[in-house]
N, C-alpha and C positions, 0 to 999 in steps of 0.2 A: 512024459519026461522031456525036458528041454535038451537041446544039443549041448548047452553049456554044462549041464549037470553030469554029462558023460566024460568031461575032460579029465585026464589023469590027475591034474593038480587038485581036483576036488575029492579024490579018493586015496591017492598015494601019499602017505605021511611024509615021506622023504621029499616028494615034489612040493607038497604044501609048505614044509619047513624052508625049503630053498626059496620059494616064492615070497614067503614072509620076510626072510633075510634080505632079499633083493629090495622089497618095498621099504624096509628100514634103512638100507643104505641110500636109497633114492631120496628119502626124507632128509637124512643128515647131509646129503650133497648140497642142499640149499645153503647150509651154513658155510660150506666150502666155497661156494660161489660168492656169498656175501663177503667172506674174508678176502677174496681176490679183489673185489671192488674197493673195499675199505683200504687195503694195503696200497693198491695202485693209486687211488685218489690222493692219499696222504703223500706218497713219494713224488707224484708228478705235479703237485700244486705250484712248485717254485720254478717251473721251466718255461713260463710264459714270457714273451710270445713264442709260439712254436709252429713249425711246419711239418706235417706228416708227409713222408716221401715213400712211395711204393714202387715196386718193380720185381722182376723175376729173381728167384733164388738160384736159377740155373745159369745166369750170365757169368762167363769166365772173366778173370781179372784183366786179360789182354783185349777184351772186347771194347769197341768204341762206346757202347752204352755204359759200361762200367766207368770209363774215364770221364764221360759226360756227366754221369751222376755224381761222381766225386767232386768235379768242378762246381756243379750247382750247389751241392751241400756245403762246400767250403765258402762259397759266396754268401749263402744264407747265414751260415754261422758267423762270419765276419760282419754281416749286416745286423747282427743282434738277435737272430732267431735260433732257438734250440731246434735241432733236427731230430724228428722221431722216425725211426724205421722199425722193421720187424725184427731186427737184431740178428738175423741169420746171414747166410752167404750171399753171393751174387750182388745184385743191385742194393740189397739191404746193407751188405758190408761196405759197398762203395759210399752209400749215404752216410753211414756211421763214420767211416774213415775220413771223408771230407770234413765233416763237422768236428771230429775229434781233433783235427789239426787246426781248427779255426778257433774263434774267440768264445763261442757259446757252446752249451752242453750238447753232447751226442747221446741220444736216448734210444735204447733198444727195448722193444716190447716183444720178448721172445715167446714162442709157443712150443709146448712139448708135442712132438710128432714122432711117429715110428721111423721116419726116414727124412732125408733132406735137411731138416732144420738142425743147426748147431750154432751156438752163439759165436759171434765174431769178437775179436779182441779190442774193438774201437768204441767201447761204450763207457761214457762217464756215468750214466745212470742205466741200470739194467733191471728189468722187471720181467719175471717169467709167469706165464699163464698156462693153465690146463684147458681152459674153455675159450674157443674161438670168439664167441659172442662178447665175453667180457673184454677181451683184447680189442675187438673192433670198437666197442664203446669208447675205450680210452684213446684210440686213434682220433676219433671224431671230437670227443669232449675237450681234448687239449690242443686242438689244431686251430690256427688262424688261417691256414691255407692247406690245400692238397696239391702235391706235385706228383704226377703219375707217369712213371717211366714205362717203357715196354715190359710186358709181363704176361703171365698166363692166367689160369683160372682164378688164383688167389688175388691177383692184381685187379682183374675185372670184377671180382666179388667186392673188393674194397671200394672200387670206383662206383659200382652200382649202389652200394650201401650209402655212400656220401650223397649221391644224386637223389636217391629216394628220400633220405632224411630231409634234405633241403627242399625238395619238390613238395613234400607233404607238410612242411612247416614244423617238423620235429627238431630241426637243428637250424641255427642261424645261417644266413648266407655267407659264403666265403669263396675266395678264388679256388677254382678247380682247374689246374693247368695240366694239360696233356703234353708231354715232351716226346717229339718224334712224329712229325706230320705224315711221313711215309708209313710208319707202323700203324698209327691210329686212323689213317684215312679210310680204310675199308669199313671199320666199325662205324665211323661217323656217317659214311654214305648210307649204310644200312639203317642207322637211326633215322636219317632224313628221308630216305626213299621207301622205307617199310613202316617203321613205327609211326612217324609223323604222317606219312601218306595215308595210313589206315586209321588215323585218329587215336592211336594208343598213347601219344604224348602231345603236349601243346607246343607250338612254335617257340614259346619262351623257355621251355625246358632245355632246348639245345643251347640257349645262351648261358646256361649254368656252367658250361665248359668253354675253355679257350685253348687253342693249340699254339705252343711257343717252342721254338727249337733252340734259341740262343740263350745261353746261361744268364747273362746279365739282364736280358729282357724278362726272364722269369722273376728275378728279384724286383725289378722295376714294376712289374704288373701287380705284385703283392702290395708294395708300398702305395701304388696308385689307388688301389681299391680302398685302402684304409686312410688315405691322406685327409679326408674330410671328417672322419669319425673316430680315429684312434683305434688302438688294438683292444681296449678294455671292453668288457661285456656291459650292455645296458641292463637295467633291471628286468626288462622283458626277456632279454636273451638269457639271463641267469635262470629265470623260471623255466625257460624252454629247455635248457641243458639238463634240468632235473627230470625231464620227461623222455630223454633219449632211450 
């Protein structure tokens, strides 16, 4: 007799029924995920060009990072970029607030969480997700640039996602701008002195990011990147976006 045959779920009718119910829910969950992608894709099609701006949900409103984010977002909005944030408090609120008072739409991609996340009031377009991965796809899919403010695990996760997709050719190249040289300096040193030194990444991978501290320079760097090609997607890039 195999070990698997001794499991209670194979002999206990209640356990078997519960297991079957779970499998059925898991199968139907696929349609829930599909609906998130369809709804978000339709709602966000009109916000181009857009910049995804990331940072900590824990940053208080009187912190210099909050004020800096608000200024950058306002400049981006007045320059014609929709600004996409996570829709929550902290840096996300500062990003939405700056864009909300600018000329272009303020977009919040909210996530349902048991704590920390609650929607801020500065969103012209608000979309709520249950699944992190669907939300992250929309951050990348709709962005012409990433602006990464100081943040924690979530911010680093989103930065790593963007770097990985571009490094592997699953997403088009775009500016990835880290704001806060003092904050990001230690991470960049580790990437250089450990990952690069041990052959885990290529020297060119470090060039996917640039560090800029001055708000106007952030906007200028994005325009400089696109000045010879425009913000539209090429046919090859459109196909690439379908494989995110």
